[in-house]
C-alpha positions, 0 to 999 in steps of 0.5 A: 726828615724828622726834626728829632733826627736833625743835626744841623749847622746854622750860620749866623746862629748867634742873632736874628733869623739864625738864632730863632732857627737854632732855637726852633730846631733844638726845641723839636729835639734836633742838635744844632751847631751854631757857626758865627764869628768868634766875637759873636754871642754864639757861645752864650746862645748855644749855652742858652739852648742847653746840651742840644747845641754847640758853638763853632766859631768861623768866618764864613768867607774863609775856607779854612775857618769853615772846614775846621768848624764843620769838622768840630760840628760833626764831632760834637753832633755826630753828623751834619745833615742840615745846614741853614745859611743865615750869616749875612751883612748889608750896606747902603750906597748909591752907585754914584752919590754925593761923594762920588762912585761907590766904594768898590771894596764895600761892594766886594765885601757884601758879595764875599759875605753873602754870596761867596760865603754862602756857597763856601759853607754849602760846598763843605757842608755838602761834602760832609752830608754826602758821607751820610747813609740815606734815610727812607726817602734817600735823603742825606741832607738838606741846605737852606739859604737866605736871600731877600726880596731885595733880590727881586725888588732892590731899592736905591742904595741896594746894588751890593746887597741885591746883587749878593742876594740875587746870586743866592737865588740864582745858584739855588737851582743849579746846586739842587741839581748838582747835589740831587744824585747825593740825596741832598735837597737845596732851597732858599728863603727870601725874607721881606721886612723882618725884625732882625739886628739889621733893622734893630737900629731904627727908631721905633716909629720908622720900624712901625712905618716899614711894617705898615708897608706890608700888605698883610699882616701889616707889620715886620716879620718875626724871626720865629716865622722864618724858622717855622718855614726852615723847619717845614722845608726840612720835613717836606721831601718835595721842596727842592730847588726853590726860592720861597718868598716870605714877605706878606706880599710886599713888593718893595718900592724904589725908596 
């Protein structure tokens, strides 16, 4: 799929990996709808990208919100043929800690946003993509999800986050098989340690220390590197049903 023909919805597009992806696609001639929470900086980000971008507010866990946002995106862009799922949250809690057992509502919230929210956006965007005329490769759309190396190397306190991202990895292949007959590809990127809002609150020495844990390059990943891989997945029609680690060869230790 030629990037100039892309009409993309990027969830979590107001910051971090999503913002970098929206900027990369818009810079290549695509049109982009940034889907993020109403209180996010999504409108400002869309404005900064110029006429190529629009903002559609939604909570990814809400079926009605996402359906309305996708309808608005389709009206604003003319079509939807790419979805990049970057919306997500994280939490740290041990299964049993000093204050007792983990709070079930916190575990449920992470699953709701990271896993169920991702599937919610997939199912509704895929229904929109199914209406597209196929391109020369028979493609009607491309869906890219965001997992994490925590899906494979979950650390202490990451039960909820790892479970949510492991679920995203686990559903990648069956959804790719579900949507194959519609000409819609599905891949997942599993980033390692990246410069995102989740790490932004850490002191600089701690961020440097984390980066040095990466074998090579020994630094935190850059959102633009995630965006570059997302763009390549869109352009490469043989990438389908796969989860790709983007992590500098790190394998996370328990702590």
